[in-house]
C-alpha positions as CSV (number, residue, x, y, z in Angstrom):
1,X,16.7,83.2,4.8
2,X,17.5,84.2,8.5
3,X,15.7,81.0,9.6
4,X,17.8,78.7,7.2
5,X,21.0,80.5,8.7
6,X,19.7,80.0,12.2
7,X,19.2,76.0,11.5
8,X,22.6,75.6,9.9
9,X,24.3,77.5,12.7
10,X,22.4,76.1,15.7
11,X,21.9,72.6,14.6
12,X,25.0,71.4,12.5
13,X,24.2,67.7,13.6
14,X,21.4,67.5,11.4
15,X,23.6,68.0,8.5
16,X,26.2,65.5,9.6
17,X,23.3,62.8,10.4
18,X,21.8,63.3,7.1
19,X,25.2,63.0,5.3
20,X,26.0,59.8,7.8
21,X,22.7,58.1,6.8
22,X,23.1,58.9,3.3
23,X,26.6,57.7,3.0
24,X,25.5,54.4,5.1
25,X,22.7,53.6,2.7
26,X,24.8,53.8,-0.3
27,X,27.6,51.9,1.0
28,X,25.0,49.4,2.1
29,X,23.5,49.1,-1.5
30,X,26.7,48.6,-3.2
31,X,28.5,46.3,-0.9
32,X,25.9,43.9,-0.5
33,X,26.3,43.5,3.0
34,X,22.9,45.2,4.2
35,X,19.3,44.3,3.2
36,X,18.4,46.2,0.3
37,X,15.4,47.8,2.1
38,X,17.1,48.8,5.1
39,X,19.6,50.7,2.8
40,X,16.9,52.4,1.1
41,X,15.8,53.5,4.6
42,X,18.9,55.1,5.4
43,X,18.8,56.7,2.1
44,X,15.3,58.1,2.6
45,X,16.4,59.2,6.1
46,X,19.5,61.0,5.0
47,X,17.7,62.9,2.2
48,X,15.1,63.8,4.8
49,X,17.6,65.1,7.6
50,X,19.4,67.0,5.1
51,X,16.2,68.6,3.8
52,X,15.5,69.7,7.4
53,X,18.3,72.4,6.9
54,X,15.9,74.2,4.9
55,X,12.1,74.0,5.0
56,X,9.9,71.1,5.9
57,X,8.3,71.1,2.5
58,X,11.9,70.6,1.2
59,X,12.6,68.1,3.5
60,X,9.5,65.9,2.4
61,X,10.8,66.6,-1.1
62,X,14.5,65.5,-0.4
63,X,12.7,62.2,1.4
64,X,10.9,61.7,-2.0
65,X,14.1,62.0,-3.9
66,X,15.5,59.3,-1.8
67,X,12.5,57.0,-2.2
68,X,12.8,57.8,-6.0
69,X,16.4,56.8,-6.1
70,X,15.7,53.5,-4.0
71,X,12.9,52.6,-6.5
72,X,15.2,53.2,-9.6
73,X,17.7,50.9,-8.0
74,X,15.1,48.3,-7.3
75,X,13.4,48.5,-10.5
76,X,15.4,50.1,-13.1
77,X,18.7,49.3,-14.8
78,X,20.6,47.9,-11.5
79,X,17.8,45.6,-10.5
80,X,19.2,42.0,-10.0
81,X,22.8,42.5,-10.3
82,X,23.9,46.3,-9.8
83,X,26.5,45.1,-7.3
84,X,28.3,42.9,-9.9
85,X,27.8,45.4,-12.9
86,X,29.3,48.2,-10.8
87,X,32.3,45.8,-9.8
88,X,32.8,44.8,-13.4
89,X,32.7,48.6,-14.3
90,X,35.4,49.2,-11.7
91,X,37.3,46.4,-12.7
92,X,37.3,47.3,-16.4
93,X,38.2,51.1,-15.6
94,X,41.1,49.6,-13.6
95,X,42.3,47.5,-16.5
96,X,42.3,50.2,-18.9
97,X,39.1,49.8,-20.5
98,X,36.0,47.6,-21.3
99,X,36.8,44.1,-22.8
């Protein structure tokens, strides 16, 4: 536990870097202005750097979580129109309900 506290207090830039990469990857995926695989890389890097705040094993687990999210996005429900589906959902919510 003391090691975790040391890393969090001595290297706050790691947490900021992880948050930045994760946010950039999410925005890149949903905006459609970034190549999908580059956005996945940002997500995985963000999860990895966020995981560095604890232990190396947990950082690899966080990187695997980021890769899993990317795989879900590319092959799951979102495939082939996730950006349009999210835009439609947001428009429906703004207009007061689904049509």
